C-alpha positions in Angstrom: -46.1 2.9 -99.9 -42.9 1.8 -101.3 -40.8 0.1 -100.2 -38.8 0.0 -97.0 -35.0 -0.4 -96.8 -33.0 -0.7 -93.1 -29.0 -0.9 -93.4 -26.7 -0.3 -90.8 -23.3 1.0 -90.1 -21.5 1.5 -87.1 -22.8 5.2 -87.2 -26.0 5.3 -88.8 -29.3 3.8 -89.6 -31.0 4.8 -92.7 -34.4 4.3 -93.5 -36.2 5.1 -97.3 -39.8 4.5 -97.8 -41.1 5.7 -101.0 -39.9 9.7 -101.5 -39.0 10.0 -97.9 -35.5 9.8 -97.0 -34.2 10.3 -93.5 -31.0 9.4 -90.9 -32.3 7.6 -88.4 -29.8 6.8 -85.3 -30.2 3.3 -83.9 -31.2 4.5 -80.3 -35.0 5.0 -80.7 -35.5 3.7 -83.7 -38.1 0.8 -82.8 -40.4 3.6 -81.1 -40.5 5.9 -84.1 -40.1 3.3 -86.9 -43.4 1.8 -85.7 -45.2 4.6 -85.0 -44.4 5.7 -88.4 -45.9 2.7 -90.0 -49.0 3.3 -88.0 -49.7 6.2 -90.1 -48.7 4.3 -93.3 -49.9 1.2 -93.0 -52.7 2.2 -90.4 -52.0 -1.2 -88.0 -50.5 -1.9 -84.9 -46.8 -2.8 -85.4 -45.7 -3.7 -82.1 -46.0 -7.5 -82.8 -43.6 -7.1 -85.1 -40.9 -6.1 -82.3 -42.0 -8.5 -79.8 -39.0 -10.4 -78.3 -40.5 -11.5 -75.3 -39.0 -14.6 -74.1 -36.0 -14.7 -76.8 -32.4 -14.7 -75.7 -29.5 -12.7 -77.4 -26.0 -11.9 -77.0 -24.7 -8.7 -77.9 -20.8 -8.9 -78.6 -19.4 -5.8 -78.0 -22.4 -4.4 -76.6 -20.6 -1.8 -74.4 -20.1 0.7 -77.7 -22.2 3.2 -78.9 -23.8 1.4 -81.4 -23.8 -2.0 -79.3 -25.6 -0.3 -76.7 -28.1 1.2 -78.8 -28.6 -2.8 -79.5 -28.8 -4.0 -76.4 -31.6 -1.4 -75.3 -33.7 -2.2 -78.0 -33.4 -5.5 -77.7 -33.8 -5.9 -74.1 -37.1 -2.7 -74.8 -38.4 -5.2 -76.9 -38.7 -7.9 -74.0 -35.7 -10.3 -75.0 -33.2 -10.9 -71.9 -29.4 -10.3 -73.2 -26.3 -10.7 -72.2 -23.5 -8.1 -73.3 -20.0 -9.7 -73.9 -17.1 -7.1 -74.1 -13.9 -6.4 -72.5 -14.6 -2.6 -71.9 -14.7 -1.7 -68.5 -18.1 -0.2 -69.0 -20.0 -3.5 -69.6 -20.3 -4.4 -65.7 -22.0 -1.2 -64.8 -23.7 -0.2 -67.9 -25.5 -4.0 -67.3 -26.0 -3.1 -63.7 -27.7 -0.1 -64.8 -30.4 -1.6 -67.5 -31.0 -4.3 -64.8 -31.7 -1.9 -62.3 -34.2 0.0 -64.9 -36.1 -3.6 -65.2 -34.7 -5.0 -68.4 -33.4 -8.4 -68.7 -29.5 -7.4 -69.2 -26.2 -9.1 -67.5 -22.5 -8.9 -68.5 -20.0 -11.2 -69.6 -16.4 -9.6 -69.6 -13.8 -11.2 -72.5 -11.3 -10.0 -74.9 -12.3 -11.5 -78.3 -9.6 -11.6 -79.8 -8.1 -14.6 -77.5 -10.3 -17.8 -78.9 -10.0 -19.4 -75.6 -12.3 -16.2 -74.0 -14.2 -16.6 -77.3 -15.6 -19.8 -76.1 -15.8 -19.4 -72.5 -17.6 -16.1 -73.1 -20.0 -17.8 -74.9 -20.5 -20.6 -72.8 -21.2 -18.4 -69.8 -23.8 -16.4 -71.8 -25.3 -19.9 -72.5 -25.6 -21.2 -68.8 -27.2 -17.2 -67.9 -30.1 -17.6 -70.9 -31.1 -21.1 -69.6 -29.2 -23.3 -72.4 -30.8 -21.2 -75.2 -30.0 -18.3 -78.1 -32.4 -17.0 -80.5 -30.3 -14.3 -81.6 -26.5 -13.3 -81.5 -25.2 -9.5 -82.5 -21.8 -9.3 -83.5 -21.3 -5.6 -83.1 -17.6 -5.1 -82.1 -15.0 -3.9 -83.9 -11.6 -1.7 -83.9 -9.5 0.0 -86.4 -5.9 1.1 -86.5 -4.6 3.7 -89.2 -1.5 3.2 -90.8 -0.4 3.4 -94.8 -0.7 -0.1 -96.0 3.5 -0.4 -96.7 4.3 0.2 -93.3 1.5 -1.3 -91.4 2.5 -2.8 -88.4 2.1 -7.2 -88.1 0.9 -7.2 -84.5 -1.6 -4.3 -85.5 -3.1 -6.3 -88.7 -3.8 -9.1 -86.9 -5.1 -7.5 -83.6 -8.0 -6.0 -86.1 -8.4 -9.7 -88.1 -8.5 -11.2 -84.5 -11.1 -8.9 -83.4 -13.4 -8.0 -86.9 -13.2 -11.4 -88.6 -11.8 -14.5 -86.5 -14.3 -13.6 -83.5 -17.3 -12.7 -85.8 -16.5 -16.1 -87.3 -15.9 -18.3 -84.5 -19.2 -16.8 -82.7 -21.4 -17.3 -85.4 -19.9 -21.0 -85.5 -20.7 -21.4 -81.7 -24.4 -20.3 -82.3 -25.1 -21.7 -85.1 -24.6 -24.9 -84.0 -27.2 -24.1 -81.1 -29.4 -22.5 -83.2 -29.3 -25.5 -85.5 -30.4 -27.9 -83.1 -33.0 -25.7 -82.2 -34.5 -25.1 -85.2 -33.4 -21.2 -86.1 -32.4 -18.1 -85.1 -31.2 -14.9 -85.9 -27.5 -13.7 -86.5 -26.9 -10.3 -87.4 -23.5 -9.0 -88.5 -22.6 -5.3 -88.2 -20.0 -4.0 -90.6 -18.4 -0.4 -91.0 -19.1 1.5 -94.1 -15.0 1.8 -94.5 -15.6 -1.6 -95.9 -16.5 -0.1 -99.0 -13.9 2.5 -99.5 -10.0 2.1 -100.7 -7.5 4.8 -99.0 -5.6 4.3 -95.8 -7.3 2.8 -93.3 
């Protein structure tokens, strides 16, 4: 029944299957996606989303999209550590943990290199030294015409959106290579594809 394509940006997940085209929000995607494919394929899809025993780090997990990713991973059985500097991070983790999900929080300013290293090490320790999944969903935006873009804000955007993503990938990659594999998911904005004032 046609192919499937899932693409993620900061606001939406889009699903296309044959002639069917519908916009999905990431929150609740797993259940709706499984239900739809049971009807289409006539088989149980639950095992495709079973992450029992897996450990995941979600950088930027306190944001709207990040939270949905955290919930999706945890509801599928993964142990999840949220890395974020948002004051909601600890409260969010505690709330999810109180509902029976394996979620904890590590506070960090990911624009600071030392805090990247420290937050990753702390997260890894909490997960018993194992990381199976890394999701980089943190991102900021500063809007100015190019000719007057403040250098400090330019550096801040690159530190969070580019450098932090790279260094978390590097740290996770080192662990995953030793273990023989893992999954790294980097979330980007659709603004990457458009010109104009950033």
